C-alpha angles and dihedrals in degrees: 000000000000109000090216087066091061128085116255121257111284093018097127094045090052090045091053093051093044090051089052090050089050089052089055088046092058094038090059093039097051103030091094091060096068088045096054092103099056093037091051092048095049099042100031096235128168128228093260090054090048089051090050090052096041098049121347096058090049095043096048096080094018087065100036093048094045094087099046091041088049091055089045090054088058090058112031135053103286098205092059091045091055093046092053091049091049090053092052098046094044093053094049093043089057092044090057087080090065095058122107102181141051089248093054092048090047093053093049090050090050090056092046086057092050091054096043093050088075096061108064101051094041098042096046090046090052093050091049088057094044097048132047119242095258091059101038096094091058093041093050090046091054089049090048089054082085087075098066092034092053093042091049091051089051091052095043097040099033094051095045097041093046089054092052105029106016128251092289092057090052091059092047095049099041101033108054102050091077088076089072092049090057090062092048091051093054091050099044109036123068125206109249123216111268119250115253103182109112102216095144143092095254136056126227115292092006098133091157090062089053093051095042098045106112094210092055092047094053090040090056095044092050094050092044090058090045089050092051090060095039093051091051090063093062096036105047110015098075094056091040092055092047091052099038101043100028092236121151121252095248092054092048090047093051093046095047092042091053093048091047093049097046104034100025092049092048091050093049096046102039093036090068093051094047092046091053089055091051088048090056088062097051141351090252094047097110091050091051090049091053091047090056090049091052090052091050089056093062100073091037091056091048092048094049095048093050099039111129095209138042091240094054091047090055091050088060095038096059099059090036090060091049093050093041094058104041092091098065097084098038093050093055094041093055090046092055091052096049101055138053114275088239091058102045094108091050091047091051090049092052091045091050089048091059098039096045096042091059104022099042107012106044101020102063097049090048090051090046091051091048090049092052090046088053091055103261091151089068097032115021090195089071088078083089090072091061092047092066083084087073100069088048089054089051091053091051090046091054092051093048094048093047089051090049090052092052091048092050093048092048091051090049090054092050093054092042097249093314128139099343093049095041120119 
């Protein structure tokens, strides 16, 4: 077996710790979602303000700093960069519990976004150097398992702790422990040598080629639309279920946490393996796989939003979470193949800029505005009317990703199976 097809020494240990960091990332990012109800009640906030706190405040710097942090990840020790970011976002996640105004909450969320902006470019660049191309889909999927694990912990812990200690106590108890993980990361993960082989469609420092590449543009648009719908599950479904089915916050948190952990984790982990198999058939295989997943989300969204009982809604929610998270590994794996190894951090930053601007920056306020227009202030369950935008976003995501796959495959044929088809 060719040694270049094997992960580097220490790859799986680094992957395990990075996945844990990603779990803390999503725990601190999504904890506020399960706490929307008590925060809204205490501070008298509207749905648009909740959307601004839940996503836009966080995404503002998370998105803007993605590109410069991506370029930084191509030049500085990435492990230290991640550890510093983890320290920042953990401190400000914990400090959120001390805030007594919308402005204070907003500023804390801004700083959480600043810290978390370091992780994606640096971590995905590290994994691309630790794992060969044929295994990156699976490796990135295992790393992305931190998403459902972190979101599940936010649902489990946030719901239970808020019931016992209030929403402020939930931020204190779940936010600050990330500071300790930063020290462990520095001690346990080594910085691998950066890849130098140029088997990609761009050359070093060629950011224009990244921006102007049609495959990457459609790739980013498709995943941004997919992200808009996926993020809405964590942001709006907990409060919708509480209002629509008259279930208490702790029960909703436990139910959603269980669904996220079981189905979301399965989707993240197995999605990467399946996508790698589709990639073995054609250069656009991973994109086609994600397009099919986006299509599968459409009937599941419709079923969940129209379910007459809490139990039926959960039956739709489980497979929806699985389908909504399978794209995380394939998206990053394709990105690593399509750019120069020296520009992977920059490419991730540009990708995050596009995905987060639409999926997490613009999407939530639009959904909040639609919810308020539907009358959610009088009846919180009417948030469901705004969420019918999500299956539409999934349809558009499927079309964009399929188009990206066709473009990638046509380019691979033109170059005779060259860079775009390279493993």
